[in-house]
N, C-alpha and C positions, 0 to 999 in steps of 0.2 A: 456206452453210452452215459453213464453214471460217473465215468470217469472223467468225462469232459464239461460233466454239468458247471462245475468252480469255474473252468475256465470261460465257458458261456455266461456265467453269470458276470463276472469278473469286466470281460468285453461289454455285458450291457450295461453295468454302473458307468466304464469309462466314457461310452458314450452319451448318456444320460450329463455327466460332468462336462462334456464339450457342449453338450447342447445349453446348458446350465450358464456356461462362462460366454457363450455366443448371447445369450438370453443379457447376462451384466453388461458387455458393453452396448447393448440398444440402450439399456437402463443410463450407462453412464451417458452417453449420448443425449437424452434426457435432461441431464444436471447440467451441463453443457450450455445446451438450448437454454433452460431457463437463467443460468448463468450470465450470458449474453443478452438475457432481458433485462437484466439489473443495470450491467453495464450501461446499455443502451439508453437507461432513464438517467443514469447519472450524467451521460453526457448531453443527454437534452437540457439537463438542468443548468449543463454548464454553459452550455451555448443559449439558452432561455432568459435565463436567471441570476445566477452568479456561478466564478468558477473558483478552481482552488488558487491562490494566493501567493504574490510574488511581490516582495518592498525592497528597494535600494533605498540605503538611507541617505538624506539629503547630502547633497557637495554641492561647491561651489564652479559654475561656469564663467570663465573670466576669458576673453577674447583680445588678441593683441597681433598688432602690425609685425609684418615682417619681410625686407627687402630679399627676394629671390629672384632665378631667371626663369622667364616663362616662354612656350614655345607657340608659334602662331600657325596658321595652316599651312602656308608654304615651308615651314620647318625652321623658320630662323628665329634667332633667341632674342629677346629683349629682356630690359631691368622692369621687374614690375613689384606691386604690393600684395602682399599675401594676408588673409585674415587667418589666425590660428586659434585654436582654442585650448586652454589648459583648466584642468580638473582638479581641486583642490577639497580634498577630504578634513573632515574634522581633526584636530589633534588627538582628542580623548573622546570617548562617547559611552555612553552608561546606559543602555536600554533594557526594559521591562516587556513582557507582554501578560497578559491574563487571559487564559483563554476561556471560555463557557461554552463549551461542547453539547452539540444536542444531535439525537438521533429520528426526531420527530418534525421539526421545519420543514423540510422538501421532501414529502413523501406522494405518489403516485401509485395507486392501487394498492398493492402488497408490497412494492419494493419501495424502500427508502434510502436516502443518503445522509453521510454524516455532514454537519455544518457547525462554524465556530462562529463567536464573535468576542474578535481578541479586542480589548483593549490594552492599545500599547503606547508608553509613554519613552521617550530618551533626553538627555542632555548631555551637555559637551562644551568643547571649545573648539573655535575655529583661530588657529594663529595669525596673526601678522602679514599679507601681504608682501613678501620682502620685493624690492626692486634692483637687486644685486645687478642681474642680468639687462639693466637698462632696456626691459621690454616694454614697446610703448602701447600699451594697457586701455583699452577703449571700456574704461569704468563705467561709461554709460549705460554701455552694453551687460554690463556684467550681471549675475542673473543666480539664483539658490533653485537647483532645479531637484524636484521629489517623485521617481516614477512611482508606480504601484502598478501590479499587474490590470485589474478592473476594479474601475474606479465607482462602480454599481455598487458595490460593496461598503462605500463612505456613505455616513447617514449626515455629513455635514463636511464640509471643506476643510481642512486640516490649517490650524493655527501656530502659526512657528513665532515663539517668543524670543528676540535678540536683547539680549540687557535691558528685559523688563518690558520690552513694547511686542505686544502683540501686531504682526502680519499673516494674511489670509492670502495661503496659497488659489492660484486660480490656473485653469491650463492652458498649457500652453498650444501655439496651434501646430507644432508637431505631432501630438499628441491624436495621432487617427490612426486608422489600418484595425482590421477587424483581431488581429491575433498578435497584436504589438501590446503597449503598454500604454496607461495615460500617463502622458507627460505632464506634473504641476510645476508650478513655478512662483518665486516670486523675484522682479525684475528691480535694478537700480532706476531702470526709467521709469518705472511708474512711482517708485519711492526713492527721490535721490538723495534725503540723507543716510541711505544705507552704504553711499561710497566708501563713507569717511567709515564706517564700520567693518567695511570688507579691506581699507587698508590697514588698520589699527588692531585689528582680530575680535573677537565677540563671543560673549557666551550664547548657548539656545538651550530652548526648552521647547520639548516638541510633544502634542499629546493627541492621538485620535483613536476613532472606534471604526475597526473592518472588519465586514462577513465575510467568510471564505466558506469553500467547501473543501472537505476531506485533507487537506494540505495547507501548511504555510511556511514559507521559506523567505528567511531574513538575510541580506544581503550588505552588508556592512562595508561602511567608505572611508572609515576612520584609522587613522594609524595606528591607535592603541582601542581596543575594543571589550568592554563586559555586556553580557547579554544573559537575561534570565528566563526563562518561560515555565509557567504554573498553570495548573488548569483542572477541571473537573471531570477529568478520564482517565479510565485505568490501562488501556493497551494502545502504547504509544510506541511509536518507529521513528531513530532520529536518523537522519539521513544529512548529505553534502559533504563539505571538505573540511570541515571540522565538528568535531565527536564533543558531547558536552564531560568536563572532567568531574562533575558532579550530577546525579540523577537520582536521588532520594525517591521512593515511589511509596505511594499509603495507597490502601482500596479504594481506587474510583477517584483517583487523586494523580498529578504525575508534577515534578519540578526539575528542570535541568539548568545547569549553570557553564556557559561557555567564558572564556577569557582567551585572545587573540591578538596579534601584533603583526599578523603578515598579511590576512583575506582582505582588508581593506586596498593597502596599497596596490596587490593585484589586481584589484575589481578597478581600482580608478584608473590603472593603465589600458586595461580593458573598455572601461569605459568613455575614455579620451577619443574613441575613434566615433562615437554615435552620435547624430545629430537629429534623430528619429524615432518614432516606437519601435518599429519592424526592425531597426539593428538591435534593438534588446532583445527580442525576440530569437533572432539569429543566435546573438550569444550566448542567453541562456539555454538553449538547444543544444549548444557546441558546434554550432556551423560556423564558418567562418563568413565573415562580413567585412571585408576590405571595402574602402574609402577612395582607395588611390594605389597606381600602379606598386609604389613603396609597401603599403600595406599589404596586397597583393601577393610580395615577393616572401612575408614572414611567414614561418610556419605556424599552424592553424591553432597550435596549442597553446599560441600566447592569447587566442580571444575567447580563452575560458571564460568565465566568471563563476566566483565562489560565492556559495550560499551555506547558510545554517537552515535542514527543515525540520518540520514537526510532521508526525503524518498521524492521524487519528484511526485506527483502525477498529472493524468491528468485534467485538470480544470473540463472538463464535463467529466464522464465516459458515453456512450453514451447506453452500456448494460445496466447498472445499473438503468439508468433514463427512457429507454423504459420498463426496468423489471417493474419500479414503474407505471409507466403512465398505463401500462397494468393491476394492482391491482385496479386502479382508474376505468377501462373498464366496470366492471360491474355495478358500480354506476350509470355512462353516460346512458349505455342504459335503465337500471331502471327508472332514471328520463325521459328519454328521452318516454318511454313504457308509465309511467304513466300519461305526456303530453298529449298521443295520446289517450289513455282515457278517458282523461278527456274531451278533446275534442268532443268525441264519446258522454258523457252523457249530457254536454252541448249543443252541437251544432245537435241533433241527427243524425250525420255524421255517414254513415257504413264505415271502415276501416278494409280490410279483414288480417286476419293473414299472408298470403303470404306477403302483402304491410309490416307489420311490421317487418316478417322476411328478406325484402329486405332492409330497412331503417339500420338492423340490421348487416347485409352483410356488408351495407356501412361502417359502422362504425367499423367493425373489421379490414376493410382493410386500414383504418387508419393508426395502430399500425404497418402493415407490410408495409407502406409507410415511416411512420415514421424511422424503424429500417434500412430501405434499403437507404435509401436518406440519415440520419446521416451518416453513414460510408465513403461517398464522402465529404459531407459539415457539417458546423459547425451545433450544436444540436438546437439552435434558430432557424436558419433558414428552416432545415429539418422539424420540429414542424409545423411552419407558414405555409410551404409548405402544406404539409399533411394535416394539420387543412380545410386551405382555401380549396383543393382539394375535401375533404370531404362535409365539410359543402354547397359549391354550388352545388355538384351533388345531397345531400338530399334534400336541398331549392328548387331546380329544379321538381324532382320528387312529392315532396308535392304538387306543383303548379298545380296537375296534380290529385291527389289524393283526397287533401281536397277541390279542385274545386273553389278554390280564391287564388289572390296573396296576399292579406293582410294577411290572415292564415298562409300560406307559408312563407313570408316571419317575422312573428311575430317565427315559428318556428326555422328559420335560425338563428334569433338574439338570441334564446335561447340557441341554441347550441354554438353559439357563445362565450357566456359567458360561459357556461361549460367548453367549450375545454381552454378559458381564465382561468377560476377558477384552472382547471386542471396543466396548467404549472404553476401557483403560486403555489400551492403546491408542485411538482416539486422541484419548486428553493428556496423554506422555510424550508429545512434541517430539524431541531431540531425543527421547532414551524408546523412541519405538521399537528399533533394530533390537537393541540389547532384550529388551520384555518380549520382543518375540520369538527369537532363537531359543528363549528360556522357556517360552510357552511349548515349541515345537519340542525341545529334548524331553518336557515333562508328558508330553500325549504318547510320543513313542515310548519312552521306557511305561506308559502304561498299557500300553497294546502289547507289548513285548511281556508283561508280567502277566496279564489276562490270558496269553496264547501259549504260555511256557509249559504246558502240559498238551497244547492242542497236537495231534497228530494229523497232520494235510492229508497223505496219502492215505488214512484209513478214512478221512472222511470224503476223500476222493468215491470212494466205493459206497458210502451212504445216499439215500435219496433223502434229498435237500429238501 
């Protein structure tokens, strides 16, 4: 009977570890549920107040007439005149964006979203519109188009300065649709003096302020472009079809610089197919939006539109960090149970499975405390408070279990080291695997060193 005692104890420990793992699974689901609440709040803010913003640089839309062949309902062909649009971007453009980022503007209960106020300015040159192709341009219908994802973020209609004179953008009739863009324009019909500017070329200057949520995407339309973004936020992700060639970063500050000669031309080729706001939405979501049978035959890759994105991230995503911590929970409990078992073998002191289970429950409560406290306070503070509370409780309980202050204090120190190592793993990001493998090696080396003189066959004959 004594020979099988260790085997029975190991079996009981493994069963408790399995039960603890199942408990961690339910706690992980709780984290996912809380995170979904936060994401729902952000979606509600985007629907009801402000969205992530996407801005397409202003471009010239110029219609002309061409003779073609049409087909009537009886499938008979006849000569007809068709109006076609050509889109022209600036020859050169220099853009700057200054972001004032905050996570306190939009809050609901304990959940908050990152928003920004973008003060953006640009200047450049539109070259003269040549007439080498002898196109019959309809100059009185020419217009400058300025698409913005969500005009609710504007505090005033943007002013477009052409050769020193300011013109105000107004909303175009096509800027309808819940998911589309708000199309703003300046028309030659409204300002006839612009026809000469369009024909001869002009310099422009544009400044506006735009509020947005979480992410800003700028889509250039010029042949040559420079773009500089800066702001008061430390955790920034750059995305899109062009990455910055410079991105110096200071504490709680960022700056990035782009230079590109290809994005504008590619964007204009795609934009030329769009006549309404919904079309822009389709393009920016990589969906084919053909406007004719010829366009439908084109490969969908030609309908992509290329942007430069700046996304503002939470310094610490408490739900991601807590979920990562839970993944290390099974390692913590295995090490703790292993130390208890070694203590039983080396000191010949019984620890009942119920006592194992109570310690495991206390460690499970650590993750619940971590989640609940971190929703109100900084993650590091929440981790410290939850760790101190659980380690103190377990150390106090073990004082009565192991019948000695020294052994209980040793276990408390061991748990403190484990929780400290787990926090370092959570902060190590890309080096987690390296640090985890080194820690595993150190732990197994310690176990082998401590038990190097243990006669396990003799231990089976003892009453534990």
